[in-house]
SEROPA-513274 format. One line per 4 residues: number of its first residue (from 1); for each residue x, y negated, z of C-alpha. Coordinates in steps of 0.02 Angstrom, whole numbers. Layout:
<recs>
NUM) X,Y,Z | ...
</recs>
This chain:
<recs>
1) 68,1822,2036 | 250,1802,2093 | 327,1851,2260 | 481,1747,2311
5) 585,1830,2449 | 640,1690,2534 | 708,1783,2686 | 852,1852,2570
9) 913,1668,2565 | 876,1607,2739 | 828,1663,2909 | 651,1623,2924
13) 497,1700,3038 | 412,1861,2983 | 271,1757,2919 | 380,1656,2786
17) 500,1811,2726 | 393,1812,2562 | 334,1676,2474 | 187,1722,2361
21) 120,1606,2231 | 16,1606,2059 | 25,1538,1880 | -79,1542,1728
25) -49,1542,1545 | -157,1487,1403 | -256,1640,1319 | -215,1642,1140
29) -371,1625,1045 | -388,1600,843 | -512,1501,734 | -504,1525,552
33) -610,1384,442 | -605,1401,246 | -610,1220,171 | -625,1231,-4
37) -576,1328,-164 | -560,1263,-331 | -468,1284,-502 | -284,1257,-516
41) -308,1148,-666 | -477,1100,-759 | -423,1171,-911 | -420,1344,-833
45) -572,1376,-720 | -544,1557,-707 | -402,1544,-595 | -425,1472,-424
49) -345,1457,-250 | -444,1448,-79 | -380,1343,62 | -405,1336,241
53) -338,1327,416 | -290,1449,554 | -287,1361,727 | -214,1444,879
57) -249,1396,1066 | -68,1406,1115 | 98,1395,1019 | 144,1545,901
61) 292,1583,798 | 267,1540,618 | 322,1709,555 | 194,1798,685
65) 50,1686,618 | 70,1732,438 | 55,1914,495 | -127,1886,563
69) -199,1841,403 | -245,1952,244 | -348,1911,96 | -422,2016,-28
73) -545,2009,-185 | -619,2152,-262 | -500,2275,-189 | -335,2188,-229
77) -228,2091,-106 | -204,1906,-127 | -38,1802,-92 | -49,1674,45
81) 61,1517,61 | 88,1434,242 | 128,1262,295 | 142,1252,483
85) 121,1109,610 | 189,1178,781 | 141,1020,877 | -43,1033,834
89) -45,1222,832 | -122,1203,661 | -68,1319,520 | -141,1283,337
93) -146,1425,221 | -180,1433,31 | -239,1594,-45 | -179,1609,-218
97) -233,1698,-383 | -414,1694,-340 | -513,1758,-508 | -675,1673,-557
101) -745,1786,-687 | -904,1812,-792 | -996,1888,-631 | -983,1814,-448
105) -873,1901,-326 | -805,1879,-131 | -632,1839,-64 | -622,1909,102
109) -513,1828,243 | -472,1943,384 | -370,1918,541 | -303,2026,674
113) -223,1931,827 | -115,2062,880 | 43,1986,806 | 40,1828,910
117) -20,1927,1065 | -215,1885,1043 | -372,1998,1062 | -450,1895,921
121) -505,1979,773 | -634,1947,638 | -668,1923,446 | -760,1780,331
125) -832,1810,153 | -821,1660,29 | -934,1677,-124 | -838,1649,-289
129) -976,1602,-417 | -974,1655,-598 | -891,1552,-725 | -1024,1431,-806
133) -1115,1415,-641 | -1123,1238,-589 | -1204,1232,-416 | -1183,1163,-240
137) -1075,1284,-128 | -1083,1202,59 | -1140,1041,136 | -1047,990,297
141) -1010,832,408 | -849,763,372 | -695,733,477 | -645,593,595
145) -761,476,678 | -846,401,526 | -1014,459,478 | -990,560,320
149) -1062,704,236 | -949,815,109 | -1037,911,-30 | -930,1053,-99
153) -977,1091,-293 | -923,1246,-380 | -848,1137,-515 | -749,972,-539
157) -866,826,-550 | -850,699,-684 | -756,564,-594 | -813,412,-688
161) -1004,455,-685 | -1108,337,-578 | -1205,433,-446 | -1315,287,-378
165) -1475,347,-380 | -1430,526,-410 | -1419,559,-220 | -1499,510,-70
169) -1488,547,127 | -1652,519,222 | -1693,344,198 | -1535,289,129
173) -1498,251,-43 | -1352,171,-139 | -1228,246,-1 | -1035,217,-36
177) -968,382,-108 | -806,453,-162 | -780,594,-297 | -626,709,-261
181) -611,841,-375 | -766,960,-330 | -792,853,-173 | -914,729,-156
185) -903,622,1 | -1053,522,48 | -1022,387,190 | -1184,355,305
189) -1216,189,395 | -1207,200,578 | -1377,292,626 | -1454,386,771
193) -1528,504,678 | -1483,685,712 | -1566,765,572 | -1557,704,390
197) -1615,779,222 | -1497,764,85 | -1566,766,-91 | -1458,788,-246
201) -1537,769,-420 | -1510,886,-567 | -1425,757,-677 | -1262,760,-579
205) -1126,809,-698 | -971,925,-679 | -823,877,-777 | -886,962,-945
209) -1039,863,-940 | -1135,1001,-889 | -1283,944,-779 | -1338,1022,-597
213) -1498,1074,-668 | -1610,1073,-528 | -1644,969,-368 | -1555,1017,-218
217) -1609,986,-34 | -1537,1027,117 | -1572,968,291 | -1397,914,401
221) -1365,887,578 | -1272,732,609 | -1160,753,772 | -1027,616,775
225) -1084,517,929 | -986,632,1055 | -909,538,1186 | -748,462,1101
229) -643,298,1095 | -550,226,947 | -447,69,914 | -493,-53,785
233) -381,-121,644 | -197,-64,632 | -29,-126,676 | 72,-177,822
237) 105,-358,808 | -30,-461,905 | -19,-650,857 | -14,-782,1003
241) -169,-852,943 | -262,-705,997 | -193,-711,1162 | -178,-533,1223
245) -359,-470,1164 | -351,-293,1117 | -511,-233,1018 | -585,-45,1019
249) -751,40,998 | -822,181,1108 | -985,284,1091 | -1077,366,1229
253) -969,307,1365 | -991,192,1516 | -827,167,1564 | -642,192,1495
257) -471,219,1592 | -343,87,1541 | -150,129,1570 | -21,13,1507
261) 158,38,1508 | 286,-94,1488 | 436,-63,1389 | 557,-206,1442
265) 621,-321,1310 | 805,-270,1351 | 760,-89,1315 | 674,-110,1158
269) 813,-66,1043 | 840,95,1143 | 656,123,1130 | 673,107,933
273) 818,235,943 | 668,369,972 | 510,281,896 | 448,178,775
277) 370,13,832 | 196,109,866 | 273,268,945 | 263,318,1127
281) 394,460,1144 | 504,451,1307 | 425,304,1382 | 495,336,1558
285) 673,290,1479 | 630,126,1450 | 467,73,1544 | 366,71,1690
289) 177,70,1716 | 122,-93,1758 | -71,-73,1747 | -204,79,1792
293) -374,19,1782 | -549,82,1754 | -640,-43,1642 | -842,-23,1635
297) -925,-41,1477 | -1061,-160,1523 | -1191,-262,1417 | -1224,-131,1302
301) -1417,-78,1247 | -1369,77,1166 | -1230,188,1207 | -1277,312,1073
305) -1186,209,938 | -1023,142,908 | -998,-22,1006 | -857,-139,989
309) -757,-202,1162 | -610,-292,1195 | -493,-303,1332 | -398,-458,1380
313) -212,-386,1446 | -163,-569,1497 | -317,-574,1618 | -264,-399,1711
317) -80,-425,1723 | 73,-547,1685 | 136,-525,1526 | 322,-530,1490
321) 375,-623,1325 | 464,-502,1209 | 409,-347,1294 | 297,-214,1203
325) 149,-143,1299 | 108,36,1265 | -84,33,1294 | -168,206,1339
329) -359,223,1333 | -441,387,1410 | -611,446,1472 | -659,567,1598
333) -822,676,1595 | -909,564,1719 | -907,428,1603 | -1007,509,1460
337) -1177,455,1432 | -1210,593,1292 | -1384,658,1284 | -1440,834,1281
341) -1327,898,1420 | -1392,991,1573 | -1416,863,1715 | -1273,937,1818
345) -1150,946,1682 | -1115,765,1673 | -1066,661,1835 | -1118,483,1865
349) -963,362,1852 | -942,288,2033 | -972,125,2067 | -855,-23,2077
353) -766,53,1926 | -630,-101,1910 | -502,-22,2044 | -325,-36,2021
357) -234,107,2053 | -62,122,2129 | 64,108,1987 | 219,138,2102
361) 161,308,2128 | 140,344,1937 | 326,268,1914 | 408,370,2038
365) 309,545,2009 | 418,599,1857 | 585,542,1784 | 609,672,1652
369) 686,581,1499 | 552,654,1383 | 405,597,1500 | 278,470,1422
373) 168,442,1574 | 33,550,1499 | -128,582,1585 | -233,730,1585
377) -424,678,1584 | -508,830,1654 | -566,905,1818 | -456,1042,1904
381) -321,1036,1777 | -274,1139,1643 | -324,1301,1733 | -509,1252,1703
385) -478,1231,1519 | -572,1332,1404 | -507,1329,1215 | -684,1393,1137
389) -768,1250,1231 | -661,1110,1179 | -796,1022,1058 | -935,1037,1184
393) -977,864,1270 | -1067,958,1410 | -910,1056,1456 | -746,991,1529
397) -629,1062,1410 | -701,921,1284 | -626,791,1387 | -438,856,1367
401) -323,769,1250 | -440,637,1206 | -326,496,1251 | -284,352,1117
405) -121,248,1111 | -76,90,1041 | 85,-29,1060 | 65,-216,1077
409) 196,-341,1042 | 147,-527,1062 | 235,-617,928 | 202,-733,773
413) 365,-668,681 | 331,-579,517 | 484,-502,423 | 545,-453,272
417) 719,-380,228 | 795,-352,65 | 958,-271,14 | 1064,-296,-156
421) 1184,-201,-226 | 1317,-301,-152 | 1286,-254,9 | 1209,-422,56
425) 1038,-438,158 | 907,-567,126 | 802,-587,264 | 641,-697,273
429) 547,-743,433 | 376,-812,427 | 234,-874,549 | 103,-746,534
433) -46,-858,578 | 5,-996,456 | 117,-903,336 | 240,-1036,336
437) 430,-998,326 | 517,-1012,498 | 686,-1110,504 | 817,-1094,638
441) 767,-929,683 | 919,-811,753 | 923,-648,641 | 1041,-509,711
445) 1102,-336,635 | 1129,-202,759 | 1192,-17,720 | 1116,141,793
449) 1221,122,947 | 1150,-47,973 | 1305,-140,930 | 1297,-301,853
453) 1359,-300,668 | 1310,-484,611 | 1225,-634,646 | 1128,-775,547
457) 1011,-910,564 | 862,-944,434 | 854,-1101,337 | 730,-1229,281
461) 658,-1087,177 | 644,-964,322 | 777,-865,229 | 954,-807,295
465) 1073,-718,182 | 1196,-600,284 | 1331,-485,226 | 1339,-323,320
469) 1491,-211,292 | 1420,-63,389 | 1253,23,398 | 1130,-81,499
473) 983,15,606 | 877,-121,656 | 851,-325,633 | 800,-424,795
477) 734,-596,744 | 712,-731,889 | 620,-883,898 | 611,-962,1071
481) 527,-838,1185 | 457,-725,1025 | 548,-587,947 | 536,-477,803
485) 589,-301,757 | 620,-220,598 | 690,-48,575 | 811,-13,431
489) 792,166,412 | 786,232,235 | 609,314,268 | 545,140,326
493) 567,45,164 | 414,11,69 | 371,96,-86 | 394,8,-253
497) 213,85,-310 | 152,-45,-179 | 211,-187,-292 | 215,-254,-471
501) 386,-227,-534 | 359,-238,-720 | 479,-346,-811
</recs>
């Protein structure tokens, strides 16, 4: 609570002498998860490392975070190596020098939040099996939105063994799977089953050809149908033959909120100074909101599975040729159809969902250079956010930060550029739909300050050779009302490992 003495600045009535207001910060919480432990090398199974994540609810200094966690095994302290991601408030750690001996032991991780001003503390023990013991250590749901199950073994699995018929999940056989050292990831088809039984046959072998030796069965709870939305496919370019149809998928939602920011064609090079083509930073500098709408998701018989939808952007607004459109999809608690929540925890979405909101108010409310027109999909603002409830669809906190974003550039122009040691650039422009080379296309090089460096026109083979004396930043191709953009930053070049370069 703050008290501001307004009367010391100006003359005001006694009732206004002191202005009292309040603000609130996030309570710092800590979550520690052990993800895996395995040998450094297959030849030395007695030396292992343990990997996990420490997540904080609010930003915390890297050095302070490293003081939170300690690791011990058999009374000795183990070294911990860190990598930090402040943006995600995620801190990955690796516990080194874990010993796997002739008998089983434990690694104890303990955390005390005092260095990051948190009252959280706790510990977790991880069993390190004895050498020669090949067994299943854990079974868990896989990350992401795909239905997958991850099985952790005590030893690395034989990479080239065929596991068809050696495992099954409920009624499903011959499932797609992937072996990654000591982890077996099994991908499930979409299912409404909430509980399934995993069966692993005894003939599964480790890297030393030792068999599991006994059948293992475990019941698994599947929960990947919490309300969510995702785009399908990848990329930014939307060929003209598709109009402006943007496909996406949603689960347990009867509506989504759509927001579209138009990045004006004349501002795209400025946009690329701070973004890749699929970026969404500092949008208020280069674009304006042109659409805010709530779209009902009708025609679905089962909201409890991932359903595919598409939005025709051209039917909702008038596209500007050459512009980039940053499309955001979000959802609120009131749009959820998630089963199992108390009746009063979910609100019914209002009728007449296809209401167009005032975009001018959105554009004028904030002019910060770093702004991106982001929304908070929750009720009551961040003051109601409870970090521990962020994964519970029955709570408002689940609906924070669920917005997804994709940029769309309606263009048929595909572009490749290669630079030789002589400084000459060779640029090829093709039609994405027909793959044919395009002649007569204007190709222009710009530096980072957006000044033109060189210009050329593609020949009958869709190629232009350009001598560029200074370091270029981006190439712009124009063909009628269509435009294409290719950043030339070093980090954007395609790795040679993607191509056959032998000979």
